[in-house]
C-alpha positions as CSV (number, residue, x, y, z in Angstrom):
1,M,26.4,-43.2,-49.5
2,Q,22.8,-42.1,-48.8
3,H,23.8,-42.1,-45.0
4,F,26.7,-40.1,-45.7
5,I,24.7,-37.5,-47.9
6,K,22.1,-37.5,-45.0
7,N,24.8,-36.6,-42.3
8,I,26.2,-33.9,-44.6
9,I,22.7,-32.3,-44.8
10,L,22.1,-32.8,-41.0
11,G,25.3,-31.0,-40.5
12,L,24.3,-28.1,-42.8
13,V,21.0,-27.6,-40.8
14,L,22.9,-27.7,-37.6
15,S,25.3,-25.0,-38.6
16,V,22.3,-22.8,-39.6
17,F,20.7,-23.4,-36.3
18,L,23.9,-22.4,-34.5
19,F,25.1,-19.5,-36.5
20,N,22.0,-18.1,-38.2
21,T,22.2,-14.2,-37.2
22,N,18.6,-13.6,-38.6
23,A,17.0,-16.0,-36.1
24,A,17.0,-16.6,-32.4
25,K,20.5,-18.0,-31.6
26,L,20.3,-21.7,-30.5
27,K,23.3,-23.3,-28.9
28,S,24.1,-26.6,-27.2
29,V,25.4,-25.8,-23.6
30,N,26.1,-27.6,-20.4
31,Y,23.7,-26.5,-17.7
32,R,24.3,-27.8,-14.2
33,G,26.1,-30.7,-15.4
34,S,23.5,-31.6,-18.0
35,P,23.1,-31.1,-21.6
36,A,20.7,-28.3,-22.5
37,I,19.8,-25.9,-25.5
38,S,20.2,-22.1,-25.0
39,L,17.8,-19.9,-26.9
40,K,18.7,-16.2,-27.2
41,G,17.6,-13.3,-29.2
42,T,14.4,-12.3,-31.0
43,I,11.9,-15.0,-32.3
44,R,11.7,-15.0,-36.2
45,K,10.4,-17.1,-38.9
46,G,11.9,-20.4,-39.1
47,D,13.0,-20.7,-35.5
48,S,10.6,-23.7,-34.9
49,I,12.6,-25.5,-37.4
50,Y,16.0,-24.8,-36.0
51,L,14.6,-25.8,-32.5
52,Y,13.1,-29.0,-33.6
53,N,16.5,-30.1,-35.1
54,A,18.4,-28.8,-32.1
55,L,16.2,-30.8,-29.6
56,K,16.8,-34.0,-31.5
57,Q,20.5,-33.5,-30.9
58,V,20.4,-32.9,-27.1
59,G,20.2,-35.6,-24.4
60,Y,18.0,-35.8,-21.2
61,S,19.0,-34.1,-18.0
62,K,19.3,-36.1,-14.8
63,H,15.5,-35.6,-14.1
64,G,14.5,-37.1,-17.3
65,Y,13.6,-34.0,-19.2
66,K,15.4,-32.1,-21.8
67,I,16.1,-28.4,-20.9
68,L,15.6,-25.1,-22.9
69,L,17.2,-22.2,-21.5
70,L,15.3,-18.9,-22.6
71,D,16.7,-15.4,-22.9
72,S,14.6,-13.5,-25.4
73,P,12.7,-10.3,-25.7
74,G,10.1,-12.1,-27.8
75,G,9.2,-11.8,-31.5
76,L,6.7,-13.1,-33.9
77,V,3.8,-14.5,-32.1
78,N,2.8,-17.2,-34.7
79,E,6.4,-18.6,-34.8
80,A,6.5,-18.7,-30.9
81,M,3.4,-20.9,-31.0
82,L,5.0,-23.2,-33.2
83,V,7.9,-23.3,-30.9
84,G,5.5,-23.9,-28.1
85,D,3.9,-26.7,-29.9
86,I,7.3,-28.5,-30.3
87,I,8.1,-27.8,-26.6
88,R,4.7,-29.2,-25.4
89,K,4.9,-32.4,-27.6
90,E,8.5,-33.1,-26.4
91,K,7.8,-32.4,-22.8
92,I,10.6,-29.9,-22.3
93,H,11.6,-28.2,-19.2
94,T,11.7,-24.4,-19.9
95,V,14.0,-22.5,-17.6
96,I,14.9,-18.6,-17.4
97,P,18.4,-18.6,-16.0
98,S,19.6,-16.1,-13.6
99,G,20.4,-12.8,-15.3
100,A,18.0,-13.7,-18.3
101,K,14.8,-12.0,-19.4
102,C,12.1,-13.9,-21.3
103,A,9.5,-11.5,-22.4
104,S,6.6,-10.7,-24.7
105,A,5.9,-13.9,-26.8
106,C,8.7,-15.7,-25.1
107,G,7.1,-15.2,-21.7
108,S,3.5,-15.5,-22.6
109,V,3.9,-18.4,-25.0
110,I,7.2,-20.3,-25.1
111,F,8.0,-20.4,-21.4
112,L,4.4,-21.5,-20.5
113,S,4.5,-24.4,-23.1
114,G,7.0,-26.2,-20.9
115,A,6.0,-29.5,-19.2
116,L,8.1,-28.0,-16.3
117,R,8.5,-24.1,-16.0
118,T,10.9,-22.6,-13.6
119,I,12.8,-19.3,-13.2
120,E,16.1,-19.1,-11.2
121,Y,16.7,-16.4,-8.7
122,G,17.7,-13.3,-10.8
123,G,15.7,-14.3,-13.9
124,L,12.6,-12.5,-15.0
125,L,9.5,-13.1,-17.0
126,G,7.9,-10.3,-18.9
127,Q,4.4,-9.7,-20.3
128,H,2.7,-7.1,-22.1
129,T,-0.1,-6.8,-24.9
130,C,0.2,-7.8,-28.6
131,Y,0.6,-4.8,-30.9
132,N,1.1,-3.8,-34.5
133,R,1.4,-0.4,-36.3
134,K,-2.2,0.5,-35.1
135,G,-1.5,-0.3,-31.6
136,A,-2.9,-3.1,-29.2
137,N,-3.9,-6.3,-31.3
138,K,-7.0,-7.7,-29.6
139,K,-7.0,-10.7,-32.0
140,C,-3.5,-11.7,-31.0
141,N,-4.2,-11.2,-27.5
142,H,-7.2,-13.6,-27.7
143,S,-4.9,-16.3,-29.3
144,I,-2.3,-16.0,-26.7
145,V,-5.0,-16.4,-24.0
146,E,-6.3,-19.6,-25.6
147,Y,-2.8,-20.9,-26.0
148,A,-2.2,-20.3,-22.4
149,M,-5.4,-22.3,-21.4
150,R,-4.1,-25.3,-23.3
151,N,-0.8,-24.9,-21.4
152,I,-1.6,-24.0,-17.8
153,G,-5.4,-24.6,-17.6
154,D,-6.5,-21.2,-16.0
155,P,-5.2,-18.5,-18.3
156,G,-6.5,-15.6,-15.9
157,P,-3.1,-14.3,-15.0
158,V,-2.1,-14.1,-18.8
159,K,-5.3,-12.6,-19.7
160,T,-4.8,-9.9,-17.0
161,F,-1.2,-8.8,-17.8
162,I,-1.3,-8.9,-21.6
163,Q,-3.4,-5.7,-21.3
164,T,-0.3,-3.9,-20.3
165,Q,0.5,-1.4,-22.8
166,P,3.0,-2.4,-25.7
167,Q,5.5,0.3,-24.6
168,E,5.6,-1.1,-21.2
169,M,6.3,-4.6,-19.5
170,V,5.1,-6.3,-16.3
171,W,8.3,-8.1,-15.0
172,F,7.8,-11.4,-12.9
173,T,10.5,-12.5,-10.6
174,R,10.6,-16.2,-9.5
175,E,8.4,-15.5,-6.6
176,D,5.9,-13.4,-8.6
177,A,5.6,-16.2,-11.1
178,D,5.2,-18.8,-8.5
179,G,2.5,-16.5,-7.0
180,W,0.4,-16.2,-10.1
181,G,0.7,-19.9,-10.9
182,L,2.9,-19.5,-13.9
183,T,5.6,-22.0,-12.9
184,K,5.5,-25.8,-12.3
185,Y,8.2,-27.7,-10.5
186,L,9.6,-31.2,-10.7
187,G,7.8,-33.5,-8.2
188,E,4.5,-31.5,-8.1
189,T,2.5,-34.6,-9.3
190,E,4.1,-37.1,-6.9
191,S,3.6,-34.9,-3.8
192,K,0.0,-33.9,-5.0
193,F,0.8,-30.1,-5.0
194,M,-2.0,-28.2,-6.6
195,R,-1.5,-25.4,-9.0
196,S,-1.5,-22.3,-6.7
197,E,-2.3,-18.7,-7.2
198,P,-1.7,-17.0,-3.9
199,R,-1.3,-13.4,-5.3
200,V,-4.7,-13.6,-6.9
201,L,-6.2,-14.8,-3.4
202,S,-4.2,-11.9,-1.8
203,A,-5.8,-9.5,-4.4
204,L,-9.1,-10.6,-3.5
205,G,-8.6,-10.0,0.2
206,G,-7.8,-13.7,1.1
207,K,-5.0,-15.2,3.2
208,P,-3.3,-17.9,1.2
209,K,-1.8,-20.7,3.2
210,A,1.1,-23.0,2.3
211,Q,0.5,-26.6,1.2
212,K,2.1,-29.5,2.8
213,A,3.6,-30.7,-0.4
214,W,7.5,-30.6,-1.1
215,R,8.6,-29.9,-4.5
216,L,12.0,-30.3,-6.4
217,D,14.3,-27.7,-7.9
218,F,17.8,-27.6,-9.2
219,F,20.7,-27.2,-6.5
220,G,24.0,-26.9,-8.3
221,D,24.3,-29.8,-10.5
222,G,22.0,-31.8,-8.2
223,F,18.5,-31.4,-6.8
224,R,16.9,-30.1,-3.6
225,A,13.6,-30.8,-2.1
226,F,11.8,-27.7,-0.8
227,H,8.8,-26.6,1.2
228,R,7.4,-23.1,1.7
229,T,6.2,-23.0,5.1
230,W,4.4,-19.7,5.0
231,R,3.0,-19.3,1.5
232,D,3.5,-21.4,-1.7
233,D,5.2,-18.3,-3.5
234,K,7.3,-17.0,-0.5
235,K,11.0,-17.8,0.0
236,D,10.6,-16.2,3.6
237,G,10.2,-19.5,5.7
238,E,11.5,-21.9,3.0
239,V,12.9,-25.1,4.0
240,S,15.2,-27.1,1.8
241,L,16.7,-30.6,2.0
242,Y,19.9,-31.8,-0.2
243,C,23.2,-33.3,0.1
244,F,26.7,-33.0,-1.3
245,E,28.6,-35.8,-3.0
246,S,31.7,-34.5,-1.1
247,E,30.0,-35.6,2.4
248,P,28.5,-39.0,1.6
249,G,25.7,-40.1,4.0
250,D,25.0,-36.6,5.1
251,L,21.8,-34.6,4.6
252,F,21.5,-30.7,4.9
253,I,18.4,-28.7,5.8
254,D,18.1,-25.0,5.0
255,L,15.9,-22.4,6.5
256,Q,15.6,-19.1,4.9
257,I,14.5,-16.1,6.8
258,Q,13.6,-12.7,5.2
259,G,14.9,-9.5,6.8
260,N,18.0,-7.9,7.9
261,P,20.5,-10.7,8.3
262,K,22.7,-9.3,10.9
263,V,19.5,-8.4,13.1
264,I,18.2,-12.0,12.5
265,H,21.5,-13.5,13.4
266,Q,21.7,-11.6,16.7
267,T,18.0,-12.1,17.6
268,I,17.9,-16.1,17.0
269,T,20.0,-17.6,19.8
270,D,20.0,-21.3,18.3
271,V,18.1,-23.4,15.8
272,G,16.8,-26.9,16.5
273,I,14.9,-29.6,14.8
274,I,12.0,-31.6,16.6
275,T,10.1,-34.4,15.1
276,D,7.0,-36.5,15.6
277,A,9.2,-39.6,16.0
278,N,10.9,-39.0,19.3
279,I,13.8,-37.3,17.3
280,G,14.9,-34.0,18.5
281,F,18.4,-32.4,18.1
282,V,20.4,-29.1,17.8
283,P,22.4,-29.6,14.6
284,E,25.7,-28.2,13.5
285,R,25.0,-25.1,11.5
286,A,26.4,-22.6,9.2
287,V,24.9,-19.0,8.4
288,Y,25.0,-17.4,5.0
289,Y,23.8,-13.8,4.0
290,H,22.1,-13.5,0.6
291,G,20.8,-9.8,0.2
292,D,17.8,-9.4,2.7
293,Y,17.9,-13.1,3.4
294,L,19.6,-15.0,6.0
295,T,20.0,-18.7,5.5
296,Y,20.7,-21.4,8.2
297,R,22.5,-24.6,6.8
298,L,21.8,-27.3,9.4
299,K,23.7,-30.7,9.1
300,I,21.4,-33.8,10.0
301,P,23.4,-36.4,12.0
302,K,23.8,-39.6,10.0
303,K,21.9,-41.7,12.5
304,Y,19.0,-39.6,11.8
305,V,19.0,-39.4,8.1
306,L,17.0,-42.7,7.4
307,P,14.4,-41.9,10.0
308,I,13.6,-38.5,8.7
309,L,13.5,-39.9,5.1
310,Q,11.2,-43.0,5.9
311,E,9.4,-42.5,9.2
312,V,9.1,-38.7,10.3
313,D,5.9,-37.2,9.2
314,K,6.0,-33.8,11.0
315,L,9.3,-32.0,11.3
316,L,9.6,-28.6,13.0
317,V,12.6,-26.3,12.5
318,V,12.6,-24.0,15.7
319,G,14.4,-20.6,15.7
320,S,14.8,-20.0,19.3
321,L,14.7,-16.5,20.6
322,G,15.8,-17.7,24.2
323,D,16.8,-21.1,25.4
324,I,16.4,-23.9,22.9
325,D,15.7,-26.4,25.6
326,K,12.9,-24.3,26.9
327,P,10.5,-23.4,23.9
328,T,8.2,-20.6,24.1
329,N,5.3,-19.2,21.9
330,K,7.5,-16.5,20.9
331,D,10.0,-18.9,19.1
332,L,9.9,-18.9,15.3
333,I,8.4,-22.3,14.4
334,Y,8.4,-23.7,10.7
335,K,6.3,-26.6,10.2
336,N,7.0,-29.4,7.6
337,Y,5.1,-32.5,6.7
338,L,7.0,-35.4,5.1
339,K,4.6,-38.1,4.7
340,G,3.0,-37.2,1.2
341,S,6.5,-36.0,0.0
342,R,8.8,-39.0,0.6
343,K,9.5,-39.9,-3.1
344,N,10.7,-36.2,-3.7
345,L,12.9,-36.2,-0.6
346,I,14.4,-39.5,-1.3
347,F,14.9,-38.1,-4.8
348,A,16.9,-35.1,-3.5
349,A,18.8,-37.4,-1.3
350,N,20.0,-39.6,-4.3
351,H,20.9,-36.6,-6.6
352,C,23.4,-34.7,-4.5
353,A,25.3,-31.6,-5.9
354,N,28.7,-32.7,-7.0
355,D,30.4,-29.4,-8.1
356,P,30.0,-26.4,-5.9
357,S,31.1,-24.0,-8.8
358,T,27.3,-24.7,-10.4
359,L,25.7,-23.1,-7.3
360,N,24.8,-19.5,-8.4
361,K,25.4,-16.4,-6.2
362,F,22.0,-17.1,-4.2
363,G,23.4,-20.5,-3.1
364,Y,21.4,-22.6,-5.5
């Protein structure tokens, strides 16, 4: 009888968390083939309780984390910190989906509390100052900076951007957030990727360089390993490795180049792969246009899949401007180092995308 009553009470709590119009709306959803919780709307008093109950009911994703999708203009900072405490304790992966905005207390507190923190292409993170009826609230800003220090270590970017006037908002795209060190991807620990702030270095007149480490990100309902060859925050020159369940045994490498896609396609005559293990080939390829980016999708022959995953250290993707068999210093060369990232590469090879409908409009 006690068990029955307990279930009735739990059902009432869940009905409140799903349908309470005075709080942020929390809903159990399917995200890229995995269970997740979606949080939408303004953060109000009591939302931390609703989220706690919701997270107890949701399962883990394929990568071992529970996922919280964020789309909120912000709200009560103190309540957002209670929400953040739960997220940090439960080691949640916070995601701003494509088309969503996570601003103010959502962006400065809740998003940054995630053990993993990622923004999809087309998602936005927003920051501005705390405020009350009298204007900017310095005490609140100080609390947010201290809270950010516990979450991401160096609170510099948060401290800088919460000075923005309350009627304004600084918006961060995926690349912006990566560039200010606000995101954290799956596999960073395994590949020894160091938290990077290339935008800070650029602002100081420096020339940030890319790390050798590969990281992991969602790819449809699977995962891809990716390496940014120019800078840690730039999609231009990004190389990805992934697979499809519908093509067992095959691996694919994507190369993204920024610019006018038609001009790039006309300029680059061929694309080849060269390695330090006496493996070199011109793969089958497909070409995709995404806004001001061109993507080459390269298919790795089956006989080279295991050597690339297990033996190759240095892998060059070459965009030839002339004869692919006679490379010159004018060719575009994208250098990738695999040795320290094998665990991530193999993870991607074992977590192929199954359902093409889960790919977003940017191809991921």
